[in-house]
VOTISE-543961 format. One line per field, with one value per residue: residue number from 1; residue in three letters; x, y negated, z negated of N, C-alpha, C, O in turn. Coordinates in Angstrom, 1 decimal, always signed. Atoms other than C-alpha are relative to their C-alpha. Last residue first. Layout:
REM VOTISE-543961
num = c(NUM,...) .
residuo = c(ALA,...) .
nx = c(X,...) .
ny = c(Y,...) .
nz = c(Z,...) .
cax = c(X,...) .
cay = c(Y,...) .
caz = c(Z,...) .
cx = c(X,...) .
cy = c(Y,...) .
cz = c(Z,...) .
ox = c(X,...) .
oy = c(Y,...) .
oz = c(Z,...) .
REM end
This chain:
REM VOTISE-543961
num = c(185,184,183,182,181,180,179,178,177,176,175,174,173,172,171,170,169,168,167,166,165,164,163,162,161,160,159,158,157,156,155,154,153,152,151,150,149,148,147,146,145,144,143,142,141,140,139,138,137,136,135,134,133,132,131,130,129,128,127,126,125,124,123,122,121,120,119,118,117,116,115,114,113,112,111,110,109,108,107,106,105,104,103,102,101,100,99,98,97,96,95,94,93,92,91,90,89,88,87,86,85,84,83,82,81,80,79,78,77,76,75,74,73,72,71,70,69,68,67,66,65,64,63,62,61,60,59,58,57,56,55,54,53,52,51,50,49,48,47,46,45,44,43,42,41,40,39,38,37,36,35,34,33,32,31,30,29,28,27,26,25,24,23,22,21,20,19,18,17,16,15,14,13,12,11,10,9,8,7,6,5,4,3,2,1) .
residuo = c(SER,HIS,ILE,PRO,PHE,LEU,LEU,THR,TYR,PHE,ALA,GLY,THR,ALA,ILE,ALA,LEU,GLY,TYR,PRO,LEU,GLY,GLN,PRO,ARG,GLU,SER,THR,LEU,VAL,THR,PRO,THR,ALA,ILE,GLY,LEU,ALA,PRO,TRP,ARG,LEU,ALA,PHE,ARG,GLN,TRP,LEU,LEU,ALA,THR,ALA,GLN,GLU,LEU,PRO,ALA,LEU,LEU,PRO,MET,ALA,LEU,ALA,LEU,ILE,GLY,GLY,ALA,LEU,ALA,THR,VAL,ILE,LEU,PHE,ALA,MET,GLN,ASN,GLY,ALA,SER,TRP,LEU,CYS,LEU,VAL,SER,MET,LEU,LYS,VAL,ASP,GLY,ALA,GLY,VAL,GLN,GLY,LEU,ASN,PHE,LEU,MET,PHE,GLY,VAL,ALA,LEU,VAL,LEU,ALA,ALA,GLY,PHE,LEU,ALA,VAL,GLY,THR,GLN,GLU,LEU,LEU,ALA,ALA,GLY,SER,LEU,ARG,ALA,TRP,PRO,GLY,LEU,ASP,LEU,LEU,ALA,PHE,LEU,PRO,LEU,ALA,CYS,TRP,VAL,LEU,LEU,LEU,LEU,VAL,VAL,LEU,LEU,ASN,HIS,ILE,ARG,ARG,TYR,LEU,LEU,ASP,SER,CYS,ILE,VAL,TRP,CYS,LEU,ALA,PRO,LEU,LEU,VAL,VAL,PHE,THR,LEU,PRO,SER,ASN,MET) .
nx = c(-0.1,+1.5,+0.1,+1.0,-0.3,-0.5,+0.7,+1.2,-0.3,-0.5,+1.2,+1.0,-0.4,+0.4,+1.6,+0.5,-0.6,+0.9,+0.8,+1.0,+0.5,+1.1,-0.7,+0.7,+0.3,+1.3,-0.5,+0.4,-1.1,-1.2,-0.6,+0.2,-1.2,-0.7,-0.4,-0.1,+0.7,+1.3,+0.5,+1.5,+0.2,-0.7,+0.6,+1.1,-0.4,-0.4,+1.6,+0.8,-0.9,+0.6,+1.4,-0.2,-0.6,+0.8,+0.8,-0.9,-0.3,+1.0,+0.0,-1.2,-0.1,-0.6,-1.3,-1.0,-0.6,-1.1,-1.3,-0.7,-0.4,-1.1,-0.8,-0.3,-1.1,-1.0,-0.3,-0.7,-1.1,-1.2,-0.4,-1.4,-0.4,+1.1,-0.5,+0.1,+1.3,+0.6,-0.4,+0.8,+1.5,+0.2,-0.5,+0.9,+1.1,-0.2,+0.2,+1.6,+0.7,+0.4,-0.6,-1.0,-1.4,-0.1,-0.3,-1.6,-0.7,+0.0,-1.0,-1.3,+0.3,+0.3,-1.3,-0.9,+0.2,-0.4,-1.3,-0.4,+0.2,-1.1,-1.4,-0.4,+0.1,-1.6,-1.1,+0.3,-0.4,-1.5,-0.5,+0.2,+1.2,+0.3,+0.4,+1.7,+0.6,-0.8,-1.2,-1.0,-0.8,+0.4,+1.3,+0.0,+0.3,+1.5,+1.3,-0.1,+1.0,+1.6,+0.3,-0.1,+1.4,+1.4,+0.1,+0.4,+1.4,+0.6,+0.1,+0.8,+1.2,+1.0,+0.9,+1.2,+0.6,+0.4,-0.3,-1.1,-0.6,+0.3,-0.7,-1.7,-0.4,-0.1,-1.3,-1.2,-0.3,-0.4,-1.4,-1.2,+0.2,+0.2,-1.4,-0.9,+0.1,-0.4,+0.7,-0.6,+0.8) .
ny = c(-1.5,-0.3,-1.0,-1.1,-1.1,+1.0,+0.9,-0.3,-0.6,+1.1,+0.7,-0.8,-0.4,+1.1,+0.2,-0.9,+0.8,+1.0,-0.4,+0.8,+1.1,+0.0,-1.0,-1.3,+0.1,-0.7,-1.3,-0.5,+0.6,-0.4,-1.5,-1.2,-0.7,-1.3,-1.0,-1.5,-0.7,+0.1,-1.0,+0.3,+1.5,+0.5,-0.2,+0.8,+1.7,+0.4,+0.2,+1.3,+1.1,+0.0,+0.7,+1.3,+0.6,+0.2,+1.0,+1.1,+0.2,+0.8,+1.3,+0.7,+0.1,+1.1,+0.2,-0.6,+1.0,+1.2,-0.9,-0.4,+1.0,+0.5,-1.2,-0.2,+1.5,-0.6,-0.8,+0.8,+0.6,-1.0,-0.5,-0.3,-0.6,-1.0,-0.2,+1.2,+0.4,-0.8,+0.4,+1.3,-0.5,-0.7,+0.8,+0.8,-0.7,-0.3,+1.3,+0.5,+0.7,+1.4,+0.5,+0.9,-0.7,-1.0,+0.6,+0.3,-1.2,-0.6,+0.7,-0.4,-1.3,-0.1,+0.5,-1.1,-1.2,+0.7,+0.0,-1.2,-0.7,+0.8,-0.3,-1.4,+0.2,+0.6,-1.0,-1.3,+0.6,+0.1,-1.3,-0.9,-0.4,-1.4,-0.3,+0.4,-1.3,-0.5,-0.7,+1.1,+0.6,+1.5,+0.0,-0.4,+1.3,+0.8,-0.7,+0.1,+1.3,-0.3,-1.1,+1.0,+1.0,-0.9,-0.5,+1.1,-0.1,-1.0,+0.3,+1.0,-0.7,+0.2,+0.5,+0.3,-1.2,-0.7,+0.5,+0.3,-1.4,-0.6,+0.7,-0.5,-1.6,-0.1,+0.8,-0.9,-1.1,+0.3,+0.3,-0.9,-0.9,+1.1,+0.7,-1.0,-0.5,+1.1,+1.1,+1.2,+1.3) .
nz = c(-0.5,+0.1,-1.0,+0.1,-1.0,-1.2,-0.1,-0.8,-1.5,-1.2,-0.1,-0.6,-1.3,-0.5,-0.3,-1.4,-1.4,-0.5,-1.4,+0.0,-0.8,-1.0,-1.2,-0.4,-1.1,-0.6,+0.4,+1.5,+0.8,-0.5,+0.7,-0.8,-0.4,+0.6,-1.0,+0.7,-0.9,+0.2,+0.9,+0.6,-0.2,+0.8,+1.6,+0.0,+0.3,+1.3,+0.7,-0.4,+0.8,+1.4,-0.2,-0.1,+1.2,+1.1,-0.3,+0.4,+1.4,+0.8,-0.7,+0.6,+1.4,+0.4,-0.5,+0.8,+1.4,-0.1,-0.6,+1.2,+0.2,-0.5,+0.2,+1.3,+0.2,-0.8,+0.8,+1.3,-0.4,-0.4,+1.0,-0.2,-1.5,-0.3,-1.4,-0.6,-0.3,-1.1,-1.4,-0.2,-0.3,-1.2,-1.2,+0.2,-0.5,-1.5,-0.8,-0.1,+1.1,-0.4,-1.2,+0.3,+0.0,+1.1,+1.3,+0.1,+0.4,+1.4,+0.7,+0.0,+0.3,+1.3,+0.4,-0.2,+1.1,+1.2,+0.1,+0.0,+1.5,+0.6,-0.6,+0.3,+1.2,+0.2,-0.7,+0.7,+1.5,-0.2,-0.1,+1.2,+0.1,-0.1,-1.2,-0.4,-0.5,-1.3,+0.1,+0.5,-1.1,-0.1,+0.1,-1.6,-0.9,+0.4,-0.6,-1.3,-0.5,+0.2,-1.1,-1.2,+0.4,-0.2,-1.3,-0.9,+0.3,-0.6,-1.4,-0.3,-0.2,+1.1,-1.0,+0.5,-0.3,+1.2,+1.3,+0.2,+0.1,+1.3,+1.1,-0.4,+0.4,+1.7,+0.3,-0.3,+1.2,+1.2,+0.0,+0.0,+1.3,+1.1,+0.0,+0.5,+1.6,+0.9,+0.2,+0.0,+0.0) .
cax = c(+1.8,+2.4,+6.2,+6.3,+9.7,+9.4,+7.2,+8.5,+12.0,+11.3,+9.5,+12.0,+14.8,+12.6,+12.4,+16.2,+17.0,+14.6,+16.8,+19.3,+21.1,+22.5,+24.1,+22.6,+24.9,+24.1,+27.4,+25.9,+26.9,+24.6,+21.7,+21.6,+21.6,+17.9,+16.8,+15.2,+14.5,+15.5,+18.9,+19.4,+23.4,+23.7,+21.3,+22.8,+26.2,+24.6,+22.9,+26.4,+28.0,+25.2,+25.9,+29.6,+28.9,+26.6,+29.0,+31.8,+29.2,+27.9,+31.3,+31.5,+27.9,+28.2,+27.4,+24.6,+23.4,+23.6,+21.7,+19.0,+18.5,+17.9,+15.3,+13.6,+13.8,+12.0,+9.3,+8.6,+8.3,+6.1,+3.9,+3.5,-0.3,-1.0,+2.1,+0.4,-0.9,+2.5,+4.0,+1.9,+3.1,+6.7,+6.6,+5.2,+7.6,+10.4,+9.3,+9.0,+12.7,+13.6,+15.3,+14.5,+12.7,+9.6,+10.3,+10.5,+7.0,+5.6,+7.3,+5.4,+1.9,+2.7,+3.9,+0.7,-1.5,-0.2,-0.5,-4.3,-5.0,-3.3,-5.2,-8.5,-8.3,-7.3,-10.2,-12.7,-11.8,-11.9,-15.5,-16.7,-15.2,-11.9,-11.7,-11.7,-8.4,-6.0,-8.4,-11.9,-15.0,-16.7,-16.4,-12.5,-12.6,-13.7,-10.9,-8.1,-9.0,-7.4,-4.2,-4.0,-4.9,-2.3,+0.4,-0.3,-0.1,+3.3,+4.2,+3.2,+4.9,+8.1,+11.0,+14.1,+17.5,+18.6,+20.5,+19.9,+16.7,+15.5,+17.1,+16.0,+12.4,+12.1,+13.4,+10.3,+7.9,+8.7,+8.6,+5.4,+2.7,+3.3,+4.8,+1.5,-0.6,+0.6,-0.3,+1.7,+0.1) .
cay = c(+10.6,+6.7,+5.8,+2.5,+0.9,-2.2,-0.3,+3.0,+1.9,-0.2,+2.9,+5.4,+2.8,+2.3,+5.9,+6.2,+3.2,+4.7,+7.7,+6.1,+9.2,+11.2,+10.7,+7.8,+5.6,+6.1,+4.2,+1.3,-0.6,+1.6,+0.9,-2.7,-4.8,-6.0,-9.6,-11.4,-14.7,-16.8,-15.7,-17.5,-17.6,-14.0,-12.7,-14.1,-12.8,-9.5,-9.4,-10.1,-7.3,-4.9,-5.9,-5.2,-1.7,-0.9,-1.7,+0.4,+3.5,+3.1,+4.1,+7.3,+8.0,+7.5,+11.2,+11.2,+7.7,+9.3,+12.7,+10.3,+8.2,+11.2,+12.6,+9.2,+8.9,+12.5,+11.3,+8.0,+9.9,+12.4,+9.7,+7.6,+7.4,+7.1,+4.8,+3.1,+6.3,+8.0,+5.0,+5.7,+9.7,+8.4,+6.1,+8.7,+11.1,+8.7,+7.6,+11.0,+11.8,+14.5,+18.0,+18.7,+21.8,+20.1,+17.4,+19.5,+20.8,+17.6,+16.4,+19.1,+18.1,+14.6,+14.9,+17.0,+14.7,+11.6,+13.7,+14.3,+11.0,+9.2,+11.5,+11.1,+7.3,+7.2,+9.8,+8.0,+4.4,+6.3,+7.6,+4.4,+2.3,+0.6,-3.0,-4.1,-1.7,-4.7,-6.7,-7.9,-6.5,-6.0,-2.1,-2.6,-4.5,-1.2,+0.9,-1.7,-2.2,+1.4,+0.4,-2.6,-0.6,+2.2,-0.6,-2.1,+1.6,+1.9,-1.4,-0.7,+2.6,+1.0,+2.7,+3.0,+4.0,+0.7,-1.2,+0.4,+1.7,-1.7,-3.5,-1.0,-0.6,-4.6,-5.0,-2.4,-4.4,-7.7,-5.7,-4.0,-6.5,-9.6,-7.0,-4.8,-7.7,-9.3,-6.2,-3.1,-0.1) .
caz = c(+7.8,+6.9,+6.0,+4.2,+4.2,+1.8,-0.8,+0.1,-0.5,-3.6,-5.4,-4.7,-6.1,-9.1,-9.8,-9.1,-11.4,-14.3,-14.1,-16.6,-16.4,-19.4,-22.6,-25.1,-27.1,-30.4,-31.7,-30.2,-27.0,-24.7,-27.2,-26.2,-29.3,-29.8,-28.5,-31.3,-29.2,-31.8,-31.4,-28.5,-27.9,-29.3,-27.3,-24.3,-25.4,-25.8,-22.3,-21.0,-23.1,-21.8,-18.1,-18.7,-20.3,-17.6,-14.8,-16.8,-16.8,-13.6,-11.6,-13.6,-13.0,-9.2,-8.5,-10.8,-9.4,-5.8,-6.9,-8.5,-5.2,-3.6,-5.9,-5.8,-2.1,-2.0,-4.5,-3.0,+0.6,-0.8,-2.4,+0.6,+1.3,-2.5,-3.4,-6.5,-7.8,-7.4,-9.3,-12.3,-12.2,-11.9,-14.7,-17.2,-16.2,-16.4,-19.9,-21.0,-20.4,-18.1,-18.5,-22.1,-21.4,-22.7,-20.5,-17.4,-18.3,-18.6,-15.3,-13.5,-14.8,-14.5,-10.9,-10.2,-12.0,-9.7,-6.6,-7.3,-8.7,-5.2,-3.0,-4.9,-4.8,-0.8,-0.2,-2.2,-0.9,+2.7,+2.0,+0.8,+3.6,+3.1,+3.9,+0.2,-0.7,-0.9,-3.3,-3.3,-1.4,-4.7,-4.4,-3.4,-6.8,-8.7,-6.5,-7.5,-11.1,-11.9,-10.5,-12.8,-15.9,-14.7,-14.2,-17.6,-19.3,-17.9,-19.0,-22.3,-22.6,-22.5,-20.2,-22.7,-22.0,-23.6,-21.3,-18.1,-18.7,-19.8,-17.0,-14.0,-15.7,-15.8,-12.0,-11.4,-13.4,-11.5,-8.2,-8.9,-9.9,-7.4,-4.4,-4.9,-5.4,-1.8,-0.3,+1.0,-0.1) .
cx = c(-1.2,+0.0,-1.7,+0.1,-1.0,+0.0,+0.3,-1.0,-1.4,-0.1,+0.2,-1.1,-1.3,+0.5,-0.2,-1.5,-0.4,+0.5,-1.3,-1.0,-1.2,+0.0,-1.4,+0.9,-0.6,-0.1,-1.0,+0.6,+0.0,+1.1,+1.3,+0.5,-0.3,+1.5,+1.0,+0.4,-0.1,-0.9,-1.3,-0.5,-1.6,-0.4,+0.4,-0.7,-1.0,+0.4,+0.4,-1.6,-0.6,+0.8,-0.5,-1.3,+0.1,+0.6,-1.3,-1.2,+0.8,+0.4,-1.3,+0.2,+1.3,-0.2,+0.9,+1.6,+0.7,+0.1,+1.0,+1.3,+0.7,+0.6,+1.7,+0.8,+0.5,+1.3,+1.5,+0.7,+0.7,+1.1,+1.1,+0.6,+1.7,+0.6,-0.8,+0.6,+0.3,-1.5,-0.2,+0.3,-0.6,-1.4,-0.5,-0.1,-1.3,-1.1,+0.1,-0.5,-1.6,-0.3,-0.2,+0.8,+1.0,+1.0,+0.3,+0.3,+1.6,+0.5,-0.3,+1.0,+1.7,+0.1,-0.2,+1.5,+0.8,-0.1,+0.6,+1.8,+0.4,-0.3,+1.0,+1.5,+0.1,-0.1,+1.2,+1.0,+0.0,+0.5,+1.4,+0.6,-0.1,-1.7,-0.2,-0.2,-1.6,-1.0,+0.6,+1.3,+1.3,+0.6,-0.6,-1.8,-0.2,+0.3,-1.3,-1.3,+0.1,-0.9,-1.6,-0.5,+0.0,-1.0,-1.0,-0.1,-0.7,-1.5,-0.5,+0.0,-0.8,-1.2,-1.3,-1.3,-1.2,-0.7,-0.5,+0.8,+1.5,+0.6,-0.2,+0.8,+1.5,+0.4,-0.1,+1.5,+1.1,+0.1,+0.3,+1.4,+1.4,+0.3,+0.0,+1.5,+0.8,+0.1,+0.8,-1.0,+0.8) .
cy = c(-0.1,+1.5,+0.7,+1.0,+1.0,+0.9,-1.0,-1.2,+0.1,+0.7,-1.2,-1.2,+0.7,-0.2,-1.4,+0.0,+0.6,-0.9,-0.9,+0.1,-0.9,-1.0,+0.0,+0.7,+1.3,-0.1,+1.5,+1.2,+0.4,-0.8,+0.4,+1.3,+0.9,+0.3,+1.1,+0.9,+1.7,+0.9,+0.3,+1.2,-0.3,-1.4,-0.8,+0.1,-0.9,-1.1,-0.1,-0.1,-1.3,-1.2,+0.1,-0.6,-1.6,-0.4,+0.0,-1.3,-1.3,-0.2,-0.8,-1.5,-0.7,-0.2,-1.3,+0.3,+1.4,-0.3,-1.0,+0.9,+0.5,-0.9,-0.3,+1.0,-0.1,-1.3,+0.6,+1.3,-0.8,-0.8,+1.1,+0.8,+0.5,+0.5,+1.2,+0.6,-1.3,-0.6,+0.8,-0.3,-1.5,+0.4,+0.4,-1.0,-0.9,+0.9,+0.1,-1.1,-0.3,-0.6,-1.3,-0.5,-0.8,+0.9,+0.8,-0.8,+0.0,+1.2,+0.3,-0.5,+0.7,+1.4,+0.0,-0.5,+1.0,+1.2,-0.7,+0.1,+1.3,+0.8,-0.6,+0.6,+1.6,+0.2,-0.4,+0.8,+1.6,-0.4,-0.1,+1.3,+0.8,+0.2,+1.7,+0.3,-0.6,+1.2,+0.6,+1.1,-1.0,-0.6,-1.2,-0.2,+0.1,-1.3,-0.9,+0.7,+0.4,-1.1,+0.2,+0.6,-0.9,-0.9,+0.6,+0.3,-1.6,+0.0,+0.9,-0.6,-0.9,+0.5,-0.2,-0.4,+0.1,+1.3,+0.5,-0.4,-0.1,+1.3,+0.8,-0.8,+0.0,+1.2,+0.2,-0.5,+1.1,+1.6,-0.6,-0.2,+0.9,+1.1,-0.8,-0.6,+0.8,+0.4,-0.6,-1.3,-0.9) .
cz = c(+1.0,+0.9,+0.0,+1.2,+0.1,+1.3,+1.0,-0.2,+0.1,+1.3,+0.9,+0.6,+1.0,+1.5,+0.6,+0.2,+1.1,+1.4,+0.3,+1.2,-0.4,+1.3,+1.1,+1.1,+1.0,+1.3,+0.8,-0.1,-1.3,-0.7,+0.7,-0.5,+1.1,+0.8,-1.0,+1.0,-0.6,+0.7,-0.7,-0.8,-0.4,-0.3,-1.4,-1.2,+0.2,-0.4,-1.4,-0.5,+0.6,-0.7,-1.4,+0.2,+0.2,-1.2,-1.3,+0.6,-0.2,-1.4,-0.9,+0.4,-0.7,-1.5,-0.3,+0.5,-0.9,-1.4,+0.1,+0.1,-1.5,-0.6,+0.6,-0.4,-1.5,-0.1,+0.6,-0.5,-1.5,+0.4,+0.3,-1.3,+0.2,+1.2,+0.6,+1.7,+1.1,+0.2,+0.9,+1.4,+0.3,+0.2,+1.3,+1.2,+0.2,+0.4,+1.3,+0.5,+0.4,-1.3,+0.2,+1.2,+0.1,+0.2,-1.1,-1.5,+0.1,-0.4,-1.3,-1.0,-0.2,-0.6,-1.5,-0.5,+0.3,-1.1,-1.6,+0.0,+0.2,-1.6,-1.2,+0.5,-0.4,-1.7,-0.5,+0.1,-0.9,-1.3,+0.0,-0.2,-1.3,-0.1,-0.2,+1.3,+0.7,+0.5,+1.3,+0.0,-0.1,+1.2,+0.0,-0.1,+1.0,+0.8,-0.6,+0.6,+1.6,+0.5,+0.0,+1.3,+1.5,-0.2,+0.3,+1.5,+1.0,+0.1,+0.9,+1.4,+0.5,+0.7,-1.4,+1.3,-0.4,+0.3,-1.4,-1.4,-0.2,-0.1,-1.2,-1.5,+0.1,-0.6,-1.5,-0.4,+0.4,-0.9,-1.2,+0.0,+0.0,-1.0,-1.4,-0.4,-0.1,-1.6,-0.8,+0.2,+0.2) .
ox = c(-1.5,+0.5,-2.3,+0.2,-0.8,+0.1,-0.5,-2.1,-1.8,-0.9,-0.6,-1.6,-1.7,-0.3,-1.1,-2.0,-0.7,-0.3,-2.1,-1.2,-2.2,+1.0,-2.6,+1.7,-0.1,-1.2,-0.5,+0.7,+0.7,+2.2,+2.1,+1.6,-1.0,+1.6,+1.9,-0.2,-0.8,-2.0,-1.7,-1.1,-1.8,-0.7,-0.3,-1.1,-0.9,+0.2,-0.5,-2.2,-0.8,+0.2,-1.3,-1.3,-0.1,-0.1,-1.7,-1.2,+0.5,-0.1,-1.2,+0.8,+1.3,-0.1,+2.1,+2.6,+1.5,+1.3,+2.0,+2.1,+1.7,+1.8,+2.7,+1.6,+1.7,+2.5,+2.3,+1.9,+1.9,+2.1,+2.1,+1.8,+2.1,+1.2,-0.2,+0.4,-0.3,-2.0,+0.2,-0.5,-1.3,-1.8,-1.3,-1.1,-2.0,-1.5,-0.7,-1.5,-2.1,-0.6,+0.8,+1.9,+2.1,+1.3,+1.3,+1.3,+2.4,+0.8,+0.7,+1.8,+2.2,+0.7,+0.7,+2.2,+1.2,+0.8,+1.6,+2.4,+1.1,+0.6,+1.9,+1.9,+0.9,+1.1,+2.1,+1.5,+0.8,+1.6,+2.0,+1.0,+0.9,-2.4,-0.8,-1.4,-2.4,-0.9,+0.2,+1.2,+1.6,+0.8,-1.8,-2.2,-0.8,-0.7,-2.2,-2.1,-1.0,-2.0,-2.4,-1.3,-1.0,-2.0,-1.8,-1.1,-1.7,-2.2,-1.1,-1.0,-1.5,-1.4,-1.7,-1.1,-1.5,-1.5,+0.0,+1.8,+2.0,+1.1,+0.7,+1.7,+2.2,+1.1,+0.9,+2.3,+1.7,+1.0,+1.4,+2.1,+2.3,+1.3,+1.0,+2.1,+1.4,+1.0,+1.6,-1.5,+1.5) .
oy = c(+0.9,+1.6,+1.3,+0.6,+2.2,+0.3,-1.8,-1.1,-0.9,+0.2,-1.5,-1.4,+0.0,-0.7,-1.6,+0.0,+0.1,-1.5,-0.7,-0.8,-0.5,-1.8,-0.3,+0.0,+2.4,+0.1,+2.4,+2.0,-0.3,-0.5,+0.9,+1.5,+1.9,+0.5,+0.9,+2.0,+2.6,+1.2,+1.3,+2.2,-1.3,-1.9,-1.3,-0.8,-2.0,-1.7,-0.7,-1.1,-2.2,-2.0,-0.7,-1.9,-2.3,-1.1,-1.0,-2.3,-1.8,-1.2,-2.0,-2.2,-1.5,-1.4,-1.2,+0.6,+1.2,-0.4,-0.9,+0.9,+0.0,-0.8,+0.0,+0.8,-0.3,-1.2,+1.1,+1.1,-1.1,-0.4,+1.3,+0.7,+1.3,+1.5,+2.1,-0.1,-1.5,-0.4,+0.5,-0.5,-1.5,+0.2,-0.2,-0.9,-0.8,+0.8,-0.6,-1.2,-0.3,+0.0,-1.9,-1.0,-0.4,+1.7,+0.7,-0.6,+0.7,+1.5,+0.2,+0.2,+1.2,+1.7,+0.7,+0.3,+1.8,+1.3,-0.3,+0.9,+1.7,+1.1,+0.1,+1.7,+1.9,+0.1,+0.4,+1.5,+1.7,+0.0,+0.9,+1.7,+1.1,-0.5,+2.3,+0.2,+0.1,+1.7,+0.2,+2.3,-2.0,-1.8,-1.3,-1.0,-0.8,-1.8,-1.1,+0.0,+0.3,-0.8,+0.0,+0.2,-1.4,-0.6,+0.2,-0.1,-1.7,+0.2,+0.5,-1.1,-0.6,+0.5,+0.6,-1.4,+1.1,+1.7,+0.2,+0.2,+0.4,+1.8,+1.2,-0.1,+0.8,+1.4,+0.3,+0.3,+1.8,+2.0,-0.1,+0.4,+0.8,+1.0,-0.9,-0.2,+0.9,+0.2,-0.1,-1.6,-1.0) .
oz = c(+1.7,+2.0,-1.0,+2.3,+0.2,+2.3,+1.4,+0.4,+0.8,+2.1,+1.9,+1.7,+1.9,+2.3,+1.4,+1.4,+2.2,+2.1,+1.1,+2.1,-0.8,+1.4,+0.9,+1.8,+1.0,+1.8,+1.4,+0.9,-2.1,-0.3,-0.1,-1.1,+0.8,+2.0,-1.8,+1.0,-0.2,+0.3,-1.3,-0.5,-1.1,-1.3,-2.2,-1.8,-0.3,-1.5,-1.9,-0.7,-0.3,-1.5,-1.8,+0.1,-0.8,-1.9,-1.8,-0.1,-1.3,-2.1,-1.2,-0.4,-1.6,-1.9,-0.5,-0.2,-1.8,-1.8,-0.5,-0.9,-1.9,-0.5,+0.0,-1.3,-1.7,-0.2,-0.2,-0.9,-1.7,-0.1,-0.5,-1.6,+1.1,+1.3,+1.1,+2.7,+2.1,+1.3,+2.0,+2.3,+1.3,+1.4,+2.0,+2.0,+1.1,+1.6,+1.9,+1.1,+1.5,-2.3,+0.7,+1.1,+0.5,-0.7,-1.8,-2.1,-0.5,-1.5,-2.1,-1.6,-1.2,-1.6,-2.1,-1.0,-0.6,-1.9,-2.3,-0.8,-0.7,-2.3,-1.7,+0.0,-1.3,-2.0,-0.8,-0.8,-1.8,-1.7,-0.4,-1.2,-2.0,-0.8,+0.8,+1.5,+1.3,+1.7,+2.5,-0.1,+0.6,+1.2,+0.3,+0.7,+1.6,+1.3,+0.2,+1.3,+2.1,+1.0,+0.9,+2.1,+1.9,+0.4,+1.2,+2.1,+1.6,+1.2,+1.9,+1.9,+1.4,+1.9,-2.2,+2.0,-1.0,-0.6,-2.5,-1.8,-1.2,-1.1,-1.9,-2.0,-0.5,-1.6,-2.2,-0.8,-0.4,-1.6,-1.7,-0.7,-0.8,-1.7,-2.1,-1.4,-1.2,-2.3,-1.5,+1.3,-0.7) .
REM end
């Protein structure tokens, strides 16, 4: 779905995901819930001839919504199993599921690009660590300059430095790609 609303909602959200996951290894539930709520409003607005789905007929709207929900539920189910095996983070699973809703016609492309970006991220991990450290130090300097904002010390600078990949970067890459270069089947 390439509409101005999509860019206005998803681009800032994905930038937040990148920063949050890179510095704190956390994808906030509030962000995921907000993305879900905005997506849930799209079919309702379409019934009122508003929003990016306004031109869809009733059957096309139902199909679009059904495809999106089915793909997101499948990703959530598989992700839940992987989370229980300790292979992925819960925030990653929830974010991927919600982004599957947003990329209804491009879900497979989104998942493939996300997986490829994750592989590249894994290979680039030795290069990512210094970038992560430098970014965290800049963020901490900003936090110290503006103490009233109450910005927490990035987790990557603490003794509890998380291991593993900040997979939010790969998820955001997959979403950016399918947003900017949609593939229609």
